[in-house]
C-alpha positions as semicolon CSV with decimal commas, in nm:
position;residue;x (nm);y (nm);z (nm)
1;M;-3,527;8,719;6,002
2;S;-3,657;9,052;5,877
3;A;-3,941;9,081;5,629
4;R;-3,862;9,159;5,266
5;S;-3,943;9,502;5,131
6;V;-4,156;9,525;4,818
7;E;-4,295;9,810;4,613
8;V;-4,672;9,800;4,566
9;V;-4,779;9,951;4,234
10;L;-5,148;10,022;4,183
11;V;-5,237;10,068;3,818
12;K;-5,565;10,210;3,694
13;A;-5,666;10,251;3,329
14;G;-5,309;10,177;3,217
15;R;-5,147;10,440;3,441
16;T;-4,974;10,413;3,775
17;K;-5,214;10,555;4,034
18;I;-4,984;10,515;4,336
19;R;-4,669;10,331;4,437
20;Y;-4,539;10,277;4,787
21;A;-4,300;10,066;4,990
22;A;-4,444;9,778;5,193
23;E;-4,314;9,494;5,404
24;L;-4,390;9,146;5,268
25;L;-4,526;8,950;5,565
26;A;-4,633;8,628;5,390
27;D;-4,643;8,464;5,049
28;D;-4,774;8,110;5,017
29;G;-4,756;8,114;4,638
30;T;-5,117;8,233;4,600
31;H;-5,196;8,468;4,890
32;L;-4,958;8,757;4,960
33;V;-4,974;8,978;5,267
34;V;-4,795;9,312;5,296
35;R;-4,800;9,588;5,557
36;A;-4,755;9,955;5,486
37;P;-4,832;10,291;5,643
38;W;-5,100;10,510;5,481
39;A;-4,936;10,618;5,156
40;G;-5,171;10,897;5,055
41;E;-5,083;11,263;5,070
42;G;-5,240;11,398;5,387
43;A;-5,567;11,267;5,525
44;R;-5,851;11,140;5,308
45;D;-6,204;11,155;5,444
46;F;-6,449;10,931;5,262
47;G;-6,740;11,024;5,489
48;F;-6,763;10,671;5,629
49;V;-6,394;10,646;5,724
50;R;-6,092;10,874;5,737
51;F;-5,746;10,751;5,635
52;E;-5,464;10,956;5,781
53;S;-5,098;10,967;5,868
54;G;-5,013;10,693;6,115
55;D;-5,274;10,448;5,985
56;V;-5,138;10,102;5,907
57;F;-5,269;9,887;5,622
58;T;-5,227;9,509;5,622
59;E;-5,300;9,428;5,261
60;H;-5,403;9,088;5,126
61;Y;-5,351;9,009;4,759
62;W;-5,408;8,691;4,562
63;R;-5,259;8,565;4,240
64;D;-5,584;8,382;4,156
65;R;-5,857;8,617;4,280
66;W;-5,998;8,940;4,149
67;Y;-5,969;9,147;4,465
68;A;-5,743;9,283;4,737
69;V;-5,852;9,331;5,098
70;K;-5,685;9,594;5,314
71;E;-5,727;9,585;5,690
72;V;-5,699;9,941;5,820
73;R;-5,586;10,023;6,173
74;T;-5,491;10,341;6,353
75;G;-5,129;10,386;6,455
76;D;-5,216;10,258;6,804
77;G;-5,377;9,942;6,664
78;A;-5,751;10,020;6,674
79;L;-5,934;9,855;6,383
80;K;-6,109;10,096;6,148
81;G;-6,233;9,835;5,901
82;W;-6,153;9,676;5,567
83;Y;-6,120;9,850;5,233
84;C;-6,160;9,603;4,948
85;D;-6,040;9,683;4,596
86;I;-6,169;9,486;4,301
87;T;-5,858;9,416;4,093
88;R;-5,709;9,176;3,845
89;P;-5,504;8,904;4,018
90;A;-5,183;9,038;4,172
91;V;-4,844;8,990;4,007
92;L;-4,523;8,979;4,211
93;D;-4,218;9,023;3,991
94;G;-3,901;9,043;4,197
95;D;-3,967;9,313;4,453
96;K;-4,256;9,475;4,262
97;L;-4,616;9,381;4,343
98;T;-4,845;9,511;4,068
99;V;-5,221;9,525;4,097
100;E;-5,467;9,666;3,841
101;D;-5,760;9,849;4,000
102;L;-6,095;9,784;3,828
103;D;-6,281;10,072;4,000
104;L;-6,524;9,873;4,216
105;D;-6,466;9,885;4,592
106;L;-6,626;9,765;4,913
107;W;-6,597;9,913;5,261
108;V;-6,662;9,702;5,570
109;S;-6,670;9,880;5,906
110;E;-6,478;9,741;6,205
111;D;-6,789;9,571;6,347
112;A;-6,924;9,477;5,999
113;S;-7,243;9,672;6,071
114;S;-7,177;9,880;5,760
115;V;-7,098;9,713;5,426
116;L;-7,084;9,966;5,143
117;R;-7,049;9,904;4,769
118;L;-6,846;10,191;4,622
119;D;-6,764;10,341;4,283
120;E;-7,014;10,140;4,079
121;D;-7,067;10,454;3,868
122;E;-6,691;10,476;3,795
123;F;-6,691;10,109;3,696
124;E;-6,980;10,161;3,453
125;A;-6,810;10,471;3,307
126;S;-6,475;10,289;3,269
127;G;-6,584;10,104;2,954
128;L;-6,453;9,772;3,088
129;R;-6,782;9,593;3,011
130;E;-6,732;9,674;2,642
131;A;-6,352;9,648;2,626
132;D;-6,313;9,326;2,829
133;P;-6,650;9,166;2,913
134;A;-6,484;8,865;3,078
135;A;-6,285;9,087;3,317
136;A;-6,594;9,297;3,389
137;G;-6,784;8,979;3,478
138;Q;-6,502;8,867;3,708
139;A;-6,501;9,210;3,875
140;V;-6,875;9,208;3,948
141;Q;-6,857;8,849;4,072
142;A;-6,565;8,940;4,303
143;L;-6,757;9,235;4,450
144;D;-7,062;9,015;4,512
145;E;-6,843;8,748;4,677
146;L;-6,674;8,995;4,912
147;E;-7,006;9,155;5,003
148;L;-7,152;8,815;5,098
149;L;-6,843;8,722;5,299
150;A;-6,871;9,050;5,489
151;Q;-7,244;9,016;5,550
152;Y;-7,200;8,663;5,687
153;G;-6,902;8,756;5,905
154;K;-6,657;8,545;5,702
155;L;-6,420;8,817;5,579
156;T;-6,161;8,758;5,852
157;E;-6,153;8,385;5,769
158;L;-6,055;8,478;5,414
159;L;-5,762;8,678;5,550
160;A;-5,617;8,407;5,772
161;H;-5,254;8,342;5,683
162;T;-4,943;8,198;5,834
163;G;-4,624;8,387;5,873
């Protein structure tokens, strides 16, 4: 049985930021797992990690959690780390998986020696705290939760799935 193809649509501030094809690996009704090659144009060097052609992302989304966790590997399978997006809960409608990015991010290196909170300035500038204080609170809580999981070596337990 081959995996189902889905389109991942990342929305930010009401606009589509990126869309790409992915393979749906698992869906237990709450936790969805997809795999996709690096979908960016060319390489992107963040200083702490470089995403480039050939990289493979195994992406974990939840319908009841305010984040997505993306395991990043090189084309030959070497783990680079985990890029975590703080998002509203994912919505799968047919073959379209939509996720709304809330600006906050977390990077966890392959050995978890580096756990970096990212884009807190973008989050503050987004106006979400004023426009939707409940969502802003959920976003900050989600970032704190992921950071603790990473610091205590529990991030991979969160990602366990069947399928």
